[in-house]
Backbone as CSV, one residue per row, in Angstrom:
resi,resn,N_x,N_y,N_z,CA_x,CA_y,CA_z,C_x,C_y,C_z
1,MET,-10.138,28.236,21.606,-8.802,27.714,21.687,-8.682,26.531,20.702
2,GLN,-7.609,26.517,19.931,-7.370,25.539,19.017,-6.664,24.290,19.549
3,THR,-7.120,23.151,19.222,-6.466,21.958,19.767,-5.284,21.523,18.965
4,ILE,-4.439,20.801,19.558,-3.226,20.251,18.856,-3.636,19.091,17.992
5,PRO,-3.303,19.098,16.672,-3.658,18.012,15.802,-3.173,16.600,16.261
6,ARG,-4.017,15.646,16.157,-3.643,14.254,16.540,-3.316,13.472,15.259
7,VAL,-2.176,12.764,15.342,-1.690,12.073,14.142,-1.408,10.601,14.609
8,ILE,-1.894,9.714,13.855,-1.655,8.276,14.088,-0.704,7.764,12.997
9,SER,0.475,7.186,13.354,1.362,6.553,12.413,0.983,5.043,12.523
10,ILE,0.532,4.509,11.384,0.196,3.067,11.327,1.401,2.453,10.603
11,GLU,2.251,1.906,11.391,3.548,1.388,10.857,4.060,0.199,11.727
12,ASP,4.272,-0.924,11.120,4.727,-2.102,11.851,6.224,-2.133,11.985
13,ASP,6.983,-1.313,11.329,8.422,-1.331,11.452,8.899,-0.218,12.501
14,GLN,9.391,-0.678,13.574,9.769,0.300,14.630,10.798,1.316,14.091
15,GLY,11.725,0.856,13.374,12.744,1.805,12.845,12.193,2.900,11.998
16,ILE,11.198,2.539,11.122,10.465,3.581,10.218,9.720,4.468,11.145
17,PHE,9.040,3.913,12.181,8.213,4.782,13.081,9.192,5.731,13.833
18,ASN,10.347,5.271,14.243,11.290,6.231,14.923,11.693,7.373,13.995
19,LEU,11.863,7.068,12.736,12.199,8.075,11.752,11.024,9.092,11.597
20,ILE,9.770,8.527,11.493,8.607,9.380,11.443,8.530,10.283,12.687
21,LYS,8.684,9.740,13.858,8.658,10.474,15.064,9.616,11.601,15.076
22,LYS,10.868,11.345,14.685,11.961,12.308,14.606,11.601,13.379,13.573
23,THR,10.985,13.009,12.425,10.681,13.903,11.373,9.545,14.849,11.703
24,LEU,8.543,14.390,12.550,7.475,15.240,12.964,7.667,15.926,14.302
25,ALA,8.829,15.766,14.960,9.057,16.381,16.224,8.960,17.822,16.253
26,PRO,9.460,18.543,15.146,9.279,20.019,15.113,7.912,20.549,14.992
27,LEU,6.942,19.686,14.600,5.581,20.094,14.359,4.769,20.020,15.671
28,PRO,3.832,20.965,15.823,2.942,20.979,17.034,1.847,19.965,16.870
29,VAL,2.176,18.679,16.856,1.202,17.543,16.739,1.361,16.579,17.878
30,GLU,0.301,15.804,18.213,0.392,14.735,19.108,0.502,13.509,18.229
31,LEU,1.605,12.698,18.346,1.839,11.528,17.520,1.568,10.216,18.319
32,TYR,0.751,9.487,17.711,0.450,8.140,18.283,1.003,7.032,17.335
33,HIS,1.231,5.838,17.874,1.714,4.876,17.054,0.841,3.534,17.199
34,ALA,0.534,2.997,16.009,-0.216,1.727,15.943,0.665,0.782,15.104
35,LYS,0.918,-0.413,15.671,1.797,-1.312,14.981,1.087,-2.353,14.111
36,SER,-0.191,-2.329,14.220,-1.032,-3.284,13.493,-2.291,-2.593,13.060
37,GLY,-2.969,-3.226,12.142,-4.311,-2.685,11.651,-5.359,-2.660,12.837
38,ARG,-5.427,-3.721,13.535,-6.411,-3.803,14.694,-6.089,-2.705,15.684
39,GLU,-4.914,-2.581,16.002,-4.425,-1.507,16.973,-4.855,-0.119,16.406
40,ALA,-4.645,0.027,15.098,-4.933,1.320,14.465,-6.430,1.602,14.545
41,LEU,-7.269,0.629,14.181,-8.671,0.911,14.252,-9.135,1.186,15.656
42,ASP,-8.645,0.512,16.655,-8.946,0.847,18.024,-8.588,2.261,18.372
43,LEU,-7.378,2.597,18.008,-6.846,3.968,18.344,-7.636,5.042,17.566
44,VAL,-8.052,4.779,16.364,-8.898,5.779,15.642,-10.148,6.091,16.365
45,VAL,-10.792,5.068,16.908,-12.035,5.252,17.608,-11.766,5.983,18.922
46,GLU,-10.708,5.676,19.550,-10.367,6.271,20.834,-10.012,7.783,20.690
47,ILE,-9.140,8.118,19.801,-8.661,9.557,19.735,-9.216,10.373,18.589
48,LYS,-9.917,9.786,17.649,-10.480,10.528,16.523,-9.409,11.400,15.897
49,PRO,-8.448,10.870,15.231,-7.280,11.629,14.705,-7.574,12.665,13.558
50,ASP,-6.817,13.613,13.433,-6.839,14.582,12.358,-6.177,14.041,11.116
51,LEU,-5.214,13.138,11.300,-4.396,12.605,10.159,-3.868,11.194,10.488
52,LEU,-3.848,10.413,9.483,-3.296,9.051,9.518,-2.044,9.034,8.559
53,VAL,-0.959,8.533,9.062,0.202,8.230,8.207,0.109,6.644,8.123
54,LEU,-0.333,6.200,6.936,-0.770,4.856,6.746,0.232,4.059,5.846
55,ASP,0.737,2.976,6.475,1.511,1.931,5.729,0.436,1.075,5.083
56,ILE,0.702,0.565,3.858,-0.151,-0.386,3.261,0.060,-1.771,3.646
57,ALA,1.280,-2.251,3.696,1.582,-3.622,4.066,1.773,-3.756,5.603
58,LEU,0.699,-4.220,6.209,0.716,-4.509,7.653,0.496,-6.025,7.887
59,PRO,0.920,-6.493,9.089,0.870,-7.923,9.265,-0.536,-8.535,9.385
60,ASP,-1.587,-7.713,9.754,-2.882,-8.274,10.024,-3.996,-7.852,9.026
61,ILE,-3.994,-6.560,8.782,-5.112,-5.944,7.987,-4.444,-5.087,6.896
62,HIS,-4.783,-5.251,5.700,-4.162,-4.463,4.613,-4.535,-2.985,4.777
63,GLY,-3.613,-2.130,4.502,-3.859,-0.620,4.654,-5.124,-0.135,4.020
64,TRP,-5.368,-0.526,2.726,-6.669,-0.102,2.092,-7.843,-0.605,2.811
65,ASP,-7.830,-1.677,3.447,-9.033,-2.143,4.203,-9.180,-1.288,5.463
66,ILE,-8.033,-0.967,6.127,-8.122,-0.045,7.299,-8.823,1.256,6.880
67,LEU,-8.365,1.757,5.764,-8.959,3.051,5.258,-10.436,2.948,5.017
68,LYS,-10.852,1.872,4.419,-12.261,1.630,4.124,-13.072,1.556,5.414
69,GLN,-12.524,0.906,6.453,-13.213,0.847,7.747,-13.305,2.164,8.438
70,VAL,-12.237,2.910,8.319,-12.262,4.203,9.038,-13.287,5.131,8.303
71,LYS,-13.401,5.077,6.985,-14.305,5.880,6.287,-15.840,5.548,6.643
72,GLN,-16.039,4.363,7.208,-17.372,3.992,7.554,-17.730,4.419,9.065
73,MET,-16.722,4.951,9.740,-16.951,5.337,11.155,-17.608,6.704,11.142
74,ASN,-18.665,6.836,11.995,-19.429,8.098,12.031,-18.614,9.144,12.762
75,GLY,-18.470,10.354,12.158,-17.863,11.471,12.761,-16.343,11.448,12.773
76,ILE,-15.791,10.502,12.074,-14.271,10.380,12.038,-13.900,10.461,10.544
77,LYS,-13.267,11.566,10.151,-12.801,11.807,8.784,-11.408,12.360,8.769
78,PRO,-10.426,11.535,9.118,-9.041,11.996,9.091,-8.471,12.233,7.678
79,ASN,-7.520,13.143,7.649,-6.771,13.246,6.359,-5.835,11.977,6.363
80,VAL,-5.346,11.615,5.195,-4.468,10.477,5.068,-3.240,10.701,4.212
81,VAL,-2.149,10.280,4.829,-0.917,10.326,4.008,-0.489,8.833,3.943
82,VAL,-0.404,8.329,2.767,0.085,6.970,2.593,1.571,6.965,2.463
83,LEU,2.238,6.147,3.395,3.703,6.046,3.399,4.002,4.604,3.252
84,THR,4.449,4.196,2.059,4.548,2.800,1.748,5.756,2.483,0.771
85,ALA,6.133,1.237,0.820,7.234,0.696,-0.104,6.570,0.436,-1.462
86,HIS,5.231,0.422,-1.540,4.557,0.058,-2.804,4.590,1.197,-3.781
87,SER,5.470,1.091,-4.779,5.613,2.169,-5.724,4.867,1.890,-6.959
88,ASP,4.201,0.741,-7.018,3.366,0.309,-8.195,2.321,1.408,-8.476
89,PRO,2.293,1.773,-9.749,1.249,2.867,-10.149,-0.179,2.473,-9.788
90,MET,-0.422,1.156,-9.715,-1.836,0.734,-9.310,-2.200,1.195,-7.926
91,HIS,-1.270,1.146,-7.061,-1.512,1.563,-5.632,-1.697,3.050,-5.579
92,ARG,-0.968,3.814,-6.415,-1.195,5.257,-6.461,-2.669,5.571,-6.966
93,ILE,-3.075,4.762,-7.883,-4.470,4.966,-8.471,-5.477,4.664,-7.421
94,ILE,-5.269,3.511,-6.638,-6.159,3.179,-5.497,-6.157,4.344,-4.541
95,GLY,-4.971,4.837,-4.156,-4.928,5.933,-3.283,-5.696,7.167,-3.755
96,HIS,-5.640,7.463,-5.033,-6.398,8.539,-5.538,-7.933,8.329,-5.499
97,LEU,-8.315,7.041,-5.758,-9.713,6.716,-5.605,-10.230,6.724,-4.181
98,GLN,-9.293,6.443,-3.322,-9.626,6.460,-1.841,-9.548,7.851,-1.265
99,GLU,-9.210,8.830,-2.090,-9.117,10.242,-1.721,-8.021,10.485,-0.675
100,VAL,-6.916,9.824,-0.768,-5.827,10.087,0.207,-5.216,11.485,-0.169
101,ASN,-4.728,12.146,0.909,-4.141,13.488,0.622,-2.785,13.448,-0.053
102,GLU,-2.047,12.418,0.297,-0.633,12.329,-0.273,-0.265,10.813,-0.267
103,TYR,0.538,10.536,-1.257,1.087,9.198,-1.431,2.594,9.330,-1.548
104,ILE,3.327,8.819,-0.458,4.783,8.961,-0.472,5.361,7.556,-0.399
105,CYS,6.408,7.304,-1.287,6.993,6.047,-1.255,8.212,5.977,-0.392
106,LYS,8.415,4.802,0.257,9.632,4.535,1.049,10.724,4.057,0.019
107,PRO,12.012,4.354,0.284,12.466,5.249,1.245,12.010,6.698,0.986
108,PHE,11.755,7.453,1.973,11.183,8.801,1.814,12.158,9.932,2.340
109,VAL,11.937,11.058,1.915,12.690,12.167,2.306,11.971,12.857,3.470
110,PRO,12.509,12.789,4.682,11.806,13.279,5.848,11.257,14.726,5.657
111,ALA,11.918,15.634,5.047,11.464,16.955,4.801,10.159,16.997,4.043
112,GLU,10.043,16.105,3.106,8.877,15.998,2.196,7.691,15.570,3.048
113,LEU,7.881,14.496,3.896,6.826,14.155,4.754,6.384,15.172,5.708
114,ARG,7.327,15.850,6.331,6.998,16.905,7.338,6.235,18.035,6.625
115,GLN,6.613,18.490,5.431,6.020,19.568,4.719,4.660,19.117,4.297
116,SER,4.452,17.927,3.793,3.150,17.437,3.418,2.174,17.474,4.625
117,ILE,2.579,16.960,5.696,1.701,16.910,6.871,1.442,18.277,7.362
118,SER,2.471,19.146,7.400,2.296,20.536,7.841,1.233,21.224,6.995
119,THR,1.370,21.036,5.641,0.357,21.707,4.691,-1.041,21.134,4.899
120,ILE,-1.133,19.859,5.035,-2.484,19.204,5.068,-3.146,19.743,6.386
121,LEU,-2.400,19.791,7.450,-2.987,20.160,8.755,-3.101,21.768,8.944
122,GLY,-2.640,22.449,7.926,-2.681,23.931,8.020,-1.711,24.559,9.026
123,LEU,-0.551,23.900,9.193,0.421,24.370,10.168,1.395,25.363,9.578
124,VAL,1.242,25.605,8.268,2.235,26.584,7.554,1.617,27.873,7.385
C-alpha cells in the first residue's frame, strides 16, 4: 500500500500559506504548516516529510540554514521546492548547490507550483 506524501510548507506569511494550501488541495498530499524555522525542524523530525516548500526569509532561522540542518538528519531526505521573494541569481545558485528540486519566486503562479510538486512526488 502506498502512503500519501507528506508536505511541509515552511512559510511565515499566513496569506501565502493559505494560497499554497488552496493550490495543493487537488493533490493527494498531507499538508503541514510551519510558521518558523524552529517549528519546521521539529515537524521534520516528527513526520519525516517527502517534500518541503521552503521560504528563505523566516523570522528566526534562515531557510538555507534549515535546509543544512535537515540534510544532517539521519534517514530524512525530503525533496525541496524553494518558494521565495528572493529573485537574486545568487540565491538560485545557492539553491542549485543545495540540490533543491525547484526554485520558484514570489509572486508565483499557483499552477506552476502544483505541477512542480506533482512531478517531483510522481503524482502525474
